[in-house]
N, C-alpha and C positions, 0 to 999 in steps of 0.2 A: 544601512547595510542591513539592519533586522527588517525594515519594510521591504528590501528586494528578497530576501529570504523568505518571507510570508508569502509574497508575490509567487515567487518560483514555486513554493509548495503548492499554492492553490492551482497553478496553471498544472503541475505536475499531476495533481489528481483530475483537473479537468481534461486532460488529454488522453488518460488510462479508461475514464468512463466511455469515450467514444471507442475504443478499442474493445472493450469488454461488456457492449450492451447486453448480451445474451447470458453472461454469466454473473452471478451475484458477488464473487469475490476476485479481487485482484490485487497484485502485489508490485511494489517498483522499489529497486534498490539502488541507491546513488553512493558513490565513494566520495566523501567532501574532501579527503586528502588531495584527491587530484580533479574532482569535480566531474570525474565520468561514470557512466552508467556501470553497474557490476554485472556482467554477463558470467553466467557459470555459477552462481550462488544456489545451493541446493535449499529447498523450503519444503517444510512439511505443514499440512494442516490436519488438526485434531480437534474432536468435540468431545468436551467433558461428557462422561458418563458414569455415574455413581460417583465413586471415590477415585476414579481412573481416566484415562485418556484413550479415545477410539482414534487410531488413524484412518482419515478420510482420503487423503490424496496427498501427492508430493509432486513436485517439479523442480525445473532448474531456469534461472532467470535466462531471458533471451538476450540479443545483442545491445538491446536498450534498457537491460537490467529489470525485465518486467515479466512477470507471467500474468499473462491478461484473464484467464480463466483456471483459478486454482480450486474451485467448489467442483466435486463431482458432477460430470454434466447429466447424469442419469438421476439425479436425485434432486427433490425440491429444497429448498432454502428452509430450515428450521430455526425456531427461536431457539435460544441456548447460549452457553458459554463455549467460547472456541479460541484454539491457541494456533498461531502461525509461528514456527520456529525457523530461523534464518540460521543456516551453519557457517557462519562469518569466518570462524577460526579456519576451516578447510580450505575457504576461497582466498584469504589471505595467505595461507602457507603455500598455495598454488602459485601465488603472484611473488614469492619469496618475501614476504613481508609478515610483520607480527601484529596480532590483534589483540587488543585487551579483552575483548570478549570473544571466547570461542563460539558462542552460539548465542543468539537474541531471541527469546521468545516473547512474543507479543499476545498476551491473553485480552479478550475482548467479548462483550455481549452482544448477540445478535438479538433485537427485540423486533425485526420485522418492520420497523418504522420507515424504512428505505428499501428501496429494490437492489442496492448495490453497495456494496463496502470495498474500500480500498485501503491497502494498509501499505504506505510508503516507510521506507528505512533509509536513514543516510549515517552510516558507521565512518570513521572505525574507531574513535575515542570517546563518542557520545552517540547517545540515539534519540533521533528525533522521529516521532510518530506522531500522527493525529488521524482523527475520523475523518473520512471524507465521503459525502454521500452524492449529492449531484449540484450541480451549480448551474445556472442559467444567466444569459447576459439579458438584462432589461432595459429597456429606453424609457426614461422618464422625461416628460417636459418639465423645465424649470427656469419659471421666468420667461418664456417665450422660446428657450434653446433646448434641444433634446440633449440629454447627457446619458452616456453608457454607464452602467452599474452592474457590477458583479454580485449576485445574491447567492450566498451559499447557505444550504438547509440541510 
């Protein structure tokens, strides 16, 4: 089961990269309670500025539970500390359900080591998120046979 979950998370990140090639930041929300994408989740992006936070953009997840372009399109991605806040409490209230987390902030560091950052979230009673950048399919000959291997970096 853990192997399947890990494979699913990897593929989740891969599919979003293809959709958000021009924007450096995407998010994806899946509800693990029913296994479906969470459409309609409000998400806010902020950048740390001194001792506070500056709002850069906000959006709402689409039918696939994604925002493929959360970073402002008119700005270049800058190094720094960012916060993406998922308004999960509002979403669960609209679904006539309860949530342990009224909102889930994910604070992360952009070091510009990769061209794209993807923040997936899988509520309701636990949060799972990971850094996903780019994934390639590599073909490597092993003992005369070709083997497909996913390489993440």
